[in-house]
C-alpha positions in Angstrom: 121.7 108.6 157.3 122.1 105.1 155.2 125.2 104.7 153.4 122.3 103.4 150.4 120.0 106.2 150.6 123.3 108.6 151.1 124.8 107.6 148.2 121.6 107.7 145.5 121.4 111.5 147.1 124.5 111.8 146.2 124.0 111.1 142.3 120.3 113.3 142.6 122.4 115.7 144.0 125.2 115.6 141.9 122.9 115.8 138.5 120.9 118.4 140.2 123.1 120.5 140.7 125.4 120.3 137.4 122.4 121.3 135.7 121.7 123.9 137.0 124.4 125.7 136.9 125.0 124.4 133.5 121.8 125.6 132.6 122.9 128.8 134.1 125.4 129.3 131.1 123.3 128.4 129.3 121.2 131.6 130.2 124.0 133.5 130.4 125.6 132.8 127.4 122.4 133.5 125.3 121.9 137.5 127.5 125.3 138.3 126.2 125.3 136.6 122.4 122.1 136.4 122.1 120.6 135.3 118.4 118.4 137.3 116.7 115.5 136.6 115.6 115.7 132.9 117.0 113.4 131.5 120.2 116.6 129.4 122.5 114.3 126.9 122.8 113.2 125.7 120.3 115.6 123.3 118.9 115.4 122.9 115.1 115.7 126.9 115.4 119.0 126.4 116.9 120.1 123.5 113.9 119.8 125.4 111.6 121.4 128.3 112.8 124.5 126.4 114.7 127.2 126.3 110.9 126.0 130.4 111.3 127.5 130.7 114.8 131.0 132.0 115.6 133.5 130.3 118.0 132.1 133.6 120.6 128.3 131.7 120.8 129.8 128.5 122.0 131.9 130.3 124.6 129.6 129.6 126.9 127.7 125.9 126.4 132.0 124.7 127.1 132.1 126.8 130.3 127.9 124.9 130.7 128.7 122.0 130.2 132.2 121.8 131.7 131.7 123.1 134.8 128.1 122.2 135.4 129.8 118.1 135.2 132.7 120.0 137.6 130.2 120.4 139.5 127.8 118.2 140.3 130.9 115.3 139.9 131.9 117.5 143.7 129.2 117.6 144.6 128.2 113.8 144.1 131.4 113.2 145.8 130.9 115.3 149.3 127.0 113.2 149.7 128.7 110.3 148.5 129.4 107.6 151.7 131.8 105.6 149.7 133.4 104.9 146.6 133.3 109.0 146.2 135.4 108.5 143.5 133.4 106.2 141.1 130.1 108.6 142.0 132.0 111.5 140.5 132.9 109.8 137.6 128.8 108.3 137.4 127.9 111.9 137.5 130.8 112.3 134.9 129.2 109.6 132.9 125.4 110.8 132.2 126.8 114.4 131.7 128.7 113.0 128.5 125.4 110.8 127.4 123.4 113.9 127.7 126.4 116.7 125.8 126.4 113.4 122.9 123.1 114.1 122.6 122.6 117.8 122.5 126.0 117.9 119.7 123.8 114.7 117.6 120.6 117.0 118.3 122.6 120.1 117.1 126.0 120.5 114.9 128.3 122.1 116.2 131.4 122.4 114.5 133.6 119.9 114.7 135.8 121.6 116.3 133.2 122.4 119.3 131.9 118.5 119.4 135.3 117.7 120.3 136.5 120.3 122.8 133.4 119.4 124.4 133.1 115.2 124.8 137.4 115.6 125.1 136.9 117.7 128.0 134.5 119.2 129.8 132.4 116.0 131.2 134.9 113.3 132.4 137.8 115.4 132.6 135.7 117.9 135.3 133.9 115.0 136.9 137.8 113.2 137.9 138.7 117.0 138.7 135.4 117.5 140.9 136.4 114.2 142.1 139.7 114.8 143.4 139.0 118.3 144.6 136.1 117.1 147.2 138.8 114.0 148.2 141.7 116.1 148.5 140.0 118.6 151.2 
């Protein structure tokens, strides 16, 4: 396969794979910690209820963001023909942008926003890329 095509597939595959993991964990979180009377697909309702949620409600969103980024960055590094770490970083950057947008639309507690933005994206992309390159 042509290296450029393979590198494009690395970005698409990393983004898609990481997104599937992310959404899967979010759905698991809603089943374990249901938001009574709230449609989890209604962003306005979620934004209104966020200040009332306890820390347990933020475990699965954090795991979804961190593990989604880790899987996505790892996949990108596996698929990429060259510059594997750069593609892992690119996935981390894409997921970071998405995380910033979600944290702006659904303002949670400051501790969660800080933890999410600082730990769940770029460090997980670095870890994902290094795990692949190491093996």
